[in-house]
C-alpha positions in Angstrom: -0.9 2.2 -3.5 -0.5 4.0 -0.1 2.9 5.4 0.8 4.7 4.8 4.0 5.6 1.5 5.7 2.6 -0.5 6.9 2.0 -1.5 10.5 3.3 -4.8 11.8 0.6 -7.4 11.4 0.1 -11.1 12.3 -1.7 -13.5 10.0 -2.5 -16.9 11.4 -2.2 -19.6 8.7 -5.4 -21.7 8.7 -3.5 -24.7 7.2 -2.2 -25.3 10.8 -5.7 -25.1 12.4 -8.0 -27.9 13.3 -10.1 -28.4 10.1 -12.8 -30.1 12.1 -13.3 -26.9 14.1 -12.2 -24.3 11.6 -14.9 -21.8 12.6 -13.9 -21.9 16.2 -10.2 -21.5 15.3 -11.0 -18.4 13.3 -13.1 -16.9 16.1 -10.4 -17.7 18.7 -7.6 -16.2 16.6 -9.7 -13.1 15.9 -10.5 -12.6 19.5 -6.8 -13.2 20.4 -5.7 -10.3 18.2 -5.1 -11.6 14.7 -4.8 -8.9 12.1 -5.6 -11.1 9.1 -5.9 -14.8 8.1 -3.6 -16.6 5.6 -5.0 -19.3 3.4 -2.7 -21.6 1.5 -4.0 -22.8 -1.9 -2.1 -25.8 -3.3 -2.9 -27.5 -6.6 -0.8 -30.7 -6.4 1.4 -29.5 -9.2 3.2 -26.3 -8.2 3.6 -28.0 -4.8 3.0 -31.7 -4.1 0.0 -31.2 -1.8 -3.6 -30.2 -2.3 -5.5 -27.8 0.0 -8.0 -25.1 0.1 -10.3 -24.0 -2.8 -12.7 -21.1 -3.2 -15.4 -22.7 -1.2 -13.3 -22.9 1.9 -12.2 -19.3 1.4 -15.9 -18.3 1.2 -16.6 -20.2 4.4 -13.9 -18.4 6.3 -15.1 -15.0 4.8 -18.5 -15.8 6.3 -17.0 -16.0 9.7 -14.7 -13.0 9.9 -14.3 -9.5 8.5 -10.5 -9.6 8.8 -8.5 -9.5 5.6 -8.0 -12.8 3.9 -4.5 -13.3 2.5 -4.9 -16.0 -0.2 -1.5 -17.6 -1.1 -1.9 -19.2 -4.5 0.7 -22.0 -4.7 -0.6 -23.0 -8.0 0.8 -23.3 -11.6 -1.7 -21.0 -13.3 -2.8 -18.3 -10.8 -4.2 -16.1 -13.5 -7.0 -18.6 -14.2 -8.2 -18.5 -10.6 -7.9 -14.9 -9.5 -11.6 -14.1 -10.0 -12.8 -17.2 -8.2 -10.7 -16.5 -5.1 -11.6 -12.8 -5.1 -15.3 -13.6 -5.4 -14.9 -16.0 -2.5 -13.6 -13.2 -0.3 -9.9 -13.0 -0.8 -8.6 -9.6 0.1 -5.0 -10.1 -1.2 -4.2 -12.6 -3.9 -0.6 -13.7 -3.6 0.9 -15.5 -6.6 4.4 -17.0 -7.1 6.8 -15.5 -9.6 7.9 -19.1 -10.3 4.4 -20.0 -11.6 3.5 -20.3 -15.3 1.3 -17.1 -15.4 2.9 -13.9 -16.7 3.5 -11.7 -13.7 2.4 -8.5 -15.5 -0.9 -10.1 -16.5 -1.6 -11.4 -12.9 -0.9 -8.0 -11.3 -3.1 -6.2 -13.8 -5.9 -8.7 -13.6 -5.9 -8.7 -9.7 -6.0 -4.9 -9.6 -8.8 -4.8 -12.2 -10.8 -7.0 -9.9 -10.3 -4.6 -7.1 -8.1 -7.0 -5.1 -4.7 -6.3 -3.6 -2.0 -8.5 -5.2 1.2 -10.0 -3.8 4.3 -11.5 -5.4 5.9 -14.4 -3.7 9.3 -16.0 -4.1 10.6 -19.3 -2.9 13.7 -19.6 -0.6 16.0 -20.3 -3.6 14.7 -17.5 -5.8 16.8 -14.3 -5.6 15.2 -11.0 -4.8 16.2 -9.8 -8.2 13.3 -11.9 -9.7 10.8 -9.8 -7.7 12.5 -6.4 -7.9 10.9 -5.4 -11.3 7.4 -5.8 -9.8 7.7 -4.4 -6.2 6.4 -0.9 -7.2 3.2 -2.4 -8.6 2.3 -5.0 -6.0 0.7 -4.5 -2.6 2.8 -7.3 -1.0 6.2 -9.0 -1.4 6.2 -12.4 0.2 9.6 -14.0 1.0 9.1 -17.7 1.8 11.2 -18.8 4.7 10.5 -22.5 4.1 10.0 -24.5 1.0 6.3 -24.1 0.0 3.9 -27.0 0.3 4.3 -28.4 3.8 3.5 -26.9 7.2 5.6 -27.3 10.2 9.0 -26.7 8.6 11.8 -24.9 10.3 12.7 -21.3 9.5 15.5 -20.8 7.0 17.6 -17.9 8.2 19.5 -17.6 4.9 16.4 -15.8 3.4 16.9 -12.8 5.8 19.3 -10.9 3.4 16.5 -11.1 0.8 14.0 -9.6 3.3 16.5 -6.8 4.0 17.0 -6.2 0.2 13.2 -6.1 -0.3 12.9 -3.7 2.6 15.6 -1.4 1.2 13.9 -1.3 -2.2 10.4 -0.7 -0.8 11.7 2.1 1.4 13.6 3.7 -1.5 10.5 3.6 -3.7 8.3 5.0 -0.8 5.6 2.4 -1.5 3.3 1.2 1.2 3.3 -2.5 0.4 3.5 -5.3 2.9 6.7 -7.2 3.2 5.6 -10.7 4.3 7.5 -13.6 5.8 6.0 -17.1 5.7 7.3 -20.3 7.2 8.6 -21.3 10.6 7.7 -17.9 12.1 7.8 -18.3 15.9 8.6 -16.1 18.9 12.2 -17.2 18.4 12.5 -16.5 14.7 10.2 -13.5 14.3 12.5 -10.9 15.9 15.2 -11.4 13.2 12.6 -11.2 10.4 11.2 -8.0 11.9 14.7 -6.6 12.3 15.3 -7.3 8.6 12.2 -5.3 7.7 9.2 -7.7 7.5 5.9 -6.2 8.4 3.4 -9.1 7.7 4.0 -12.3 9.6 2.4 -15.6 8.6 2.3 -17.8 11.6 0.9 -21.3 11.7 2.0 -23.9 14.2 3.2 -21.2 16.6 -0.4 -20.1 16.9 -2.5 -23.2 16.6 -0.3 -26.2 17.6 -0.3 -25.8 21.4 -1.5 -23.5 24.2 -4.2 -20.8 24.1 -4.3 -19.1 20.7 -4.6 -15.6 22.3 -1.5 -16.2 24.4 0.4 -17.5 21.4 -0.5 -14.4 19.4 0.5 -12.0 22.2 3.9 -13.8 22.5 4.4 -13.5 18.8 3.4 -9.8 18.7 5.9 -9.0 21.5 8.6 -10.8 19.6 7.8 -9.0 16.4 7.8 -5.6 18.2 11.1 -6.4 19.9 12.7 -7.2 16.5 11.3 -4.0 14.9 12.6 -1.9 17.8 16.0 -3.3 17.4 16.0 -2.4 13.7 15.5 1.3 14.3 18.0 1.7 17.1 
């Protein structure tokens, strides 16, 4: 794993895009300055909804060279790592609340040559993730309850982001610290100030106005928050 804090990055969540024009949404976001794309995989068990499978990940991969951040909101992520990596997933993010043993998921993902992320729900304490942060490439703090788009940001998760930031910095690891849920130009500065580096942004990118303008507004907000953190 590289050392040093990673650059600030924006990852539009394709769950919020127009599925009838997904290729156009990918192209517009890439042209507008996206750094990666986030794809939510839901199995109807770990979360109530169903969403993307490997075929859709492969379709997105065919339309962009940007990294694909595949968020496995599923009961048994270990069973599906290879399928999503073959489909083009760059980072495979699993939930520590899932049924798969974290050590096995981390080892299997790295054996495939993929980056791996460990995600925690809003109610899960950072202590659940702390034993794994040195071995993963991303820690994802959910700032909404997983399974539904369009929820409002939960500011009570920010102390967890700060705790994760402190631990990652103490270890000198170069993993991403991701925030996912309700990330807007209004909420992103606080997340950046707490130490997040990877911002999953859905409705704030795709739900209104030119995508490029939305991404520029978000990037300015993120940079503002990060500057405040280092003053």
